[in-house]
C-alpha positions as CSV (number, residue, x, y, z in Angstrom):
1,M,-9.3,-9.5,2.6
2,M,-6.6,-7.2,2.7
3,L,-5.7,-5.0,5.9
4,I,-3.4,-2.1,6.7
5,V,-2.1,-2.1,10.1
6,R,-0.4,1.8,10.9
7,L,1.4,1.2,13.9
8,F,2.5,4.2,15.9
9,P,6.0,3.4,18.1
10,R,6.0,4.0,21.4
11,D,9.9,5.1,20.9
12,D,11.9,5.1,17.9
13,L,10.2,4.2,14.3
14,G,13.4,2.3,13.2
15,D,13.7,0.1,16.3
16,S,9.8,-1.0,15.4
17,W,10.6,-1.7,11.8
18,D,13.5,-3.8,13.1
19,R,11.5,-5.6,15.8
20,V,9.2,-6.5,13.2
21,L,11.1,-7.9,10.5
22,N,13.2,-9.9,13.3
23,N,9.8,-11.2,14.6
24,V,7.6,-11.8,11.7
25,E,6.4,-15.5,13.0
26,K,5.0,-13.6,16.4
27,I,2.6,-11.5,14.1
28,S,1.8,-14.0,11.9
29,S,-0.8,-17.1,11.8
30,K,-2.4,-19.7,9.7
31,D,-5.3,-17.0,9.0
32,C,-3.2,-14.0,8.8
33,T,-0.2,-13.5,6.3
34,P,1.9,-10.2,6.8
35,L,2.6,-9.4,3.1
36,Y,5.0,-6.5,3.2
37,L,5.9,-3.4,5.2
38,S,6.0,0.3,4.2
39,Q,6.6,3.6,5.4
40,Q,5.3,7.2,4.2
41,E,7.5,10.0,4.0
42,E,7.5,12.3,7.2
43,K,4.9,10.0,8.9
44,D,5.5,9.2,12.4
45,F,3.8,5.4,11.6
46,M,4.7,2.6,9.7
47,S,2.3,-0.1,8.0
48,I,2.0,-3.5,7.7
49,I,-0.1,-5.0,5.0
50,Y,-2.0,-8.3,5.7
51,D,-4.0,-11.1,3.9
52,V,-6.4,-12.1,6.6
53,R,-8.6,-15.1,5.9
54,D,-10.2,-15.3,9.5
55,I,-11.1,-11.7,11.0
56,D,-11.4,-13.3,14.4
57,A,-7.8,-14.6,14.3
58,F,-6.8,-11.6,13.5
59,A,-8.1,-9.7,16.3
60,D,-6.0,-11.5,18.6
61,V,-2.8,-10.9,16.3
62,L,-3.8,-7.3,16.4
63,V,-4.0,-7.0,20.3
64,K,-2.0,-9.6,21.5
65,Q,1.0,-9.8,19.2
66,I,1.5,-6.7,17.4
67,P,2.0,-4.5,20.6
68,S,4.5,-6.2,22.2
69,T,6.5,-7.5,19.2
70,A,6.6,-3.9,17.8
71,N,6.8,-2.1,20.7
72,S,3.9,0.1,19.9
73,E,1.7,2.6,21.4
74,K,-1.2,2.5,19.4
75,T,-2.4,1.1,16.0
76,R,-5.1,2.0,13.3
77,T,-6.7,-0.4,11.0
78,I,-7.7,0.0,7.3
79,T,-9.6,-2.7,5.3
80,L,-9.1,-2.7,1.7
81,L,-12.0,-4.3,-0.2
82,K,-12.0,-5.7,-3.7
83,P,-8.2,-5.2,-4.1
84,V,-7.1,-5.4,-8.0
85,F,-3.3,-5.5,-9.1
86,F,-1.8,-4.4,-12.2
87,P,1.4,-5.8,-14.2
88,A,4.1,-3.2,-15.0
89,P,4.6,-1.8,-18.3
90,R,7.8,-3.8,-19.8
91,D,9.5,-0.6,-21.0
92,R,9.0,1.3,-17.9
93,P,11.9,3.4,-16.3
94,R,14.3,1.7,-13.8
95,L,14.2,4.5,-11.4
96,L,10.7,4.9,-9.7
97,E,9.2,5.9,-6.6
98,R,6.5,4.6,-4.9
99,Y,3.3,6.6,-3.9
100,Q,0.0,6.2,-1.8
101,V,-2.8,8.1,-3.8
102,A,-5.8,8.4,-1.5
103,I,-9.3,9.4,-2.9
104,R,-12.4,10.8,-1.1
105,A,-15.5,10.6,-2.8
106,T,-19.3,10.9,-2.5
107,S,-21.0,7.6,-1.6
108,E,-22.9,7.7,-4.7
109,D,-19.9,8.3,-7.1
110,V,-17.5,6.0,-5.3
111,Q,-17.9,3.0,-7.5
112,N,-17.6,5.1,-10.8
113,V,-14.7,7.1,-9.6
114,F,-12.8,3.4,-8.9
115,N,-13.7,2.0,-12.1
116,H,-12.8,5.5,-13.8
117,T,-9.3,5.2,-12.0
118,V,-8.3,1.8,-12.4
119,H,-9.1,2.1,-16.1
120,L,-7.3,5.7,-16.9
121,D,-4.8,5.6,-19.7
122,Y,-1.8,5.4,-17.8
123,P,1.6,6.4,-19.0
124,E,4.8,3.9,-18.8
125,D,6.6,6.2,-16.3
126,L,3.3,6.5,-14.1
127,F,1.1,3.4,-13.1
128,P,-0.7,1.8,-10.4
129,T,0.4,-1.2,-8.7
130,Y,-2.9,-1.9,-7.0
131,A,-6.1,-0.3,-5.9
132,A,-8.8,-1.1,-3.5
133,Y,-12.0,0.2,-1.6
134,S,-11.0,1.5,1.7
135,F,-12.7,1.6,4.8
136,G,-11.3,4.5,6.9
137,E,-10.4,8.2,6.2
138,D,-10.5,7.3,2.6
139,D,-12.8,5.7,-0.1
140,I,-10.3,4.3,-2.4
141,L,-6.5,3.7,-2.0
142,L,-4.0,3.1,-4.9
143,S,-0.4,2.2,-4.5
144,M,1.3,3.9,-7.5
145,L,4.7,4.1,-9.4
146,S,6.2,7.3,-10.8
147,V,9.4,9.0,-11.8
148,S,8.7,12.0,-9.7
149,R,6.5,13.7,-7.1
150,D,5.7,16.4,-9.6
151,K,4.6,13.7,-12.1
152,I,2.0,12.1,-10.2
153,R,0.8,15.2,-8.3
154,A,0.0,16.9,-12.2
155,F,-1.6,13.5,-13.1
156,A,-3.8,13.1,-10.0
157,R,-5.0,16.6,-10.5
158,E,-5.8,16.5,-14.0
159,K,-7.1,12.9,-14.4
160,I,-8.3,12.2,-10.5
161,E,-9.4,15.2,-9.0
162,S,-11.4,16.3,-12.2
163,Q,-13.7,13.2,-11.8
164,K,-17.3,14.0,-10.8
165,G,-17.7,13.1,-7.1
166,V,-14.3,13.4,-6.0
167,L,-13.8,15.4,-2.8
168,G,-10.2,15.2,-2.4
169,V,-7.1,13.6,-3.5
170,D,-3.8,12.9,-1.1
171,V,-0.4,11.7,-2.5
172,A,2.0,10.4,-0.1
173,R,5.7,9.2,-0.9
174,I,6.4,5.8,0.5
175,S,10.1,6.3,1.7
176,M,10.6,2.5,2.5
177,S,9.0,-1.0,1.5
178,K,9.9,-4.4,2.1
179,R,8.2,-7.4,1.3
180,I,8.2,-10.3,4.1
181,A,5.5,-12.9,2.7
182,P,7.4,-15.9,1.1
183,T,8.1,-14.9,-2.8
184,E,5.9,-17.5,-4.5
185,M,3.1,-16.6,-2.1
186,W,3.1,-13.0,-2.9
187,K,3.6,-13.6,-6.6
188,N,0.2,-15.9,-6.7
189,Y,-1.3,-13.7,-4.7
190,R,-1.0,-10.7,-7.0
191,K,-1.5,-12.7,-10.1
192,S,-4.9,-14.1,-8.8
193,R,-6.1,-10.3,-8.6
194,Y,-4.8,-8.9,-11.6
195,L,-7.2,-6.7,-13.4
196,F,-5.8,-8.0,-16.6
197,E,-3.4,-10.4,-17.7
198,P,0.0,-9.3,-18.7
199,S,0.1,-9.3,-22.6
200,E,2.7,-8.0,-24.5
201,G,4.3,-4.9,-23.2
202,Y,3.7,-5.7,-19.7
203,E,5.3,-8.1,-17.0
204,E,4.9,-9.6,-13.5
205,C,6.8,-6.9,-11.1
206,D,7.2,-6.8,-7.5
207,F,6.8,-3.4,-6.5
208,T,7.5,-3.9,-3.0
209,E,11.2,-4.2,-4.2
210,L,11.3,-0.7,-6.1
211,A,12.1,2.5,-4.6
212,F,13.6,1.1,-1.6
213,L,15.9,3.4,0.7
214,E,18.0,2.3,3.3
215,G,16.7,2.7,6.9
216,A,13.4,3.6,7.7
217,F,12.5,7.5,7.7
218,V,12.4,9.0,10.7
219,K,10.1,12.2,11.2
220,E,12.2,15.3,11.8
221,P,11.1,17.2,15.1
222,G,9.4,20.8,14.7
């Protein structure tokens, strides 16, 4: 399964980011592979996205290895269920920003909302990279690429919020993303979970290498 560990640093966010990047082996095991790091704009946490094959083994990594390695004050864990990945339009714009779209829905409508959302007719300048059911504050999480904040917010309002059963949608920009899984492993991981195979007009794309900013974003005080 995929898991997101939201890590709240004890001190400097940039320092914790570097600590994790420089000590990946300490927060890994044969049953718990960190896939990539990400950080949402204006948030005081960073996220480590894991592939977990043994939840008990992951518990040891979470409580024993991550706090000391990252110098974290606390963590929050989000479970991603039935993740699906998407190939990218071949003719997409070269300059894209990555966003997380979080959807809350009524219990009886979650499945319909998920199915409808992943099968929307997405334009080439705004499209999903993966989607999953979520355990936590939200019911569905999507990673998406867009040419602008205004574009994705308008799309979310018109195509997602309007669906029956949707209670709320939040859009957050990813200010930084960095793959830490081995290249071939991460490529095969995505391909094995594609919603559809890349056909004419689509291609394999590592979304963690897009919308990358130098240096972790530190929330401004006040």
